[in-house]
C-alpha positions as CSV (number, residue, x, y, z in Angstrom):
1,M,0.0,0.0,0.0
2,V,1.2,3.5,-0.8
3,D,0.9,6.4,1.6
4,R,-0.8,9.5,0.1
5,E,2.4,11.4,0.3
6,D,4.2,8.7,-1.8
7,I,1.9,8.8,-4.8
8,N,3.7,9.5,-8.1
9,T,3.4,8.6,-11.7
10,E,5.3,5.3,-11.2
11,N,2.8,4.2,-8.6
12,L,-0.1,5.3,-10.7
13,D,1.2,3.4,-13.7
14,D,1.5,0.2,-11.6
15,W,-2.0,0.7,-10.2
16,W,-3.4,1.3,-13.7
17,L,-1.8,-1.8,-15.1
18,R,-3.0,-4.0,-12.2
19,R,-6.5,-2.6,-12.5
20,H,-6.7,-3.2,-16.3
21,S,-4.8,-6.4,-16.5
22,S,-8.1,-8.3,-16.8
23,T,-8.7,-6.8,-20.2
24,T,-6.7,-8.1,-23.2
25,A,-3.4,-6.4,-22.7
26,S,-2.5,-6.8,-26.4
27,E,-5.7,-5.1,-27.6
28,S,-5.0,-1.4,-28.1
29,L,-7.5,1.4,-27.6
30,E,-7.6,1.9,-31.4
31,S,-8.5,-1.7,-31.8
32,R,-11.2,-1.6,-29.2
33,V,-12.7,1.6,-30.7
34,G,-12.5,0.0,-34.2
35,N,-14.4,-3.1,-33.0
36,Y,-17.1,-1.0,-31.4
37,E,-17.4,1.2,-34.4
38,K,-17.7,-1.8,-36.7
39,K,-20.4,-3.2,-34.4
40,L,-22.4,0.0,-34.5
41,I,-22.1,0.2,-38.3
42,I,-23.3,-3.4,-38.7
43,E,-26.3,-2.8,-36.4
44,A,-27.2,0.4,-38.4
45,L,-26.9,-1.6,-41.7
46,E,-29.1,-4.3,-40.3
47,H,-31.7,-1.8,-39.1
48,T,-31.7,0.0,-42.5
49,S,-31.6,-3.2,-44.7
50,G,-28.1,-2.4,-45.9
51,N,-28.9,1.2,-47.0
52,Q,-25.7,3.1,-46.3
53,T,-27.3,6.6,-46.6
54,K,-29.9,5.7,-44.0
55,A,-27.3,4.0,-41.8
56,A,-25.2,7.2,-42.0
57,N,-28.2,9.3,-41.0
58,L,-28.9,7.0,-38.1
59,L,-25.3,7.3,-36.9
60,G,-25.1,11.0,-37.4
61,T,-22.4,10.9,-40.1
62,T,-22.2,10.9,-43.9
63,K,-22.6,8.2,-46.5
64,R,-19.0,8.8,-47.6
65,I,-17.7,8.0,-44.1
66,I,-19.9,4.9,-43.9
67,Q,-18.6,3.8,-47.3
68,Y,-15.0,4.3,-46.1
69,K,-15.6,2.4,-42.8
70,V,-17.4,-0.4,-44.6
71,K,-14.4,-0.9,-46.8
72,K,-11.9,-0.4,-43.9
73,Y,-13.6,-3.1,-41.8
74,G,-14.5,-5.4,-44.7
75,I,-18.2,-5.2,-44.0
76,N,-20.5,-6.7,-46.7
77,F,-23.3,-4.3,-46.6
78,R,-25.2,-6.2,-49.3
79,K,-25.6,-9.0,-46.7
80,Y,-28.2,-6.8,-45.0
81,D,-30.1,-5.8,-48.1
82,Q,-33.6,-7.4,-47.8
83,K,-34.1,-7.3,-51.6
84,T,-30.9,-9.4,-52.1
85,L,-32.0,-11.8,-49.4
86,S,-35.5,-12.2,-50.9
87,R,-34.0,-13.2,-54.3
88,Q,-31.9,-16.0,-52.8
């Protein structure tokens, strides 16, 4: 245990590492944010039957951003298109 007078950045770093060691240490913040972002986009595409414009509006962004993220994360937006599903 550390006395209040002995708290410094080294102690805080150790505390933080111990506190967060239960999460995947190798998974970076960028990776976690990316996974969450991908999940949100997929949910929006499911809700809008694969319509990227409507998904963008739902998420408060632009169609262009959604198109970029769909490509970045390798999301098959056509998978959520109800017209495509009904033809199969």
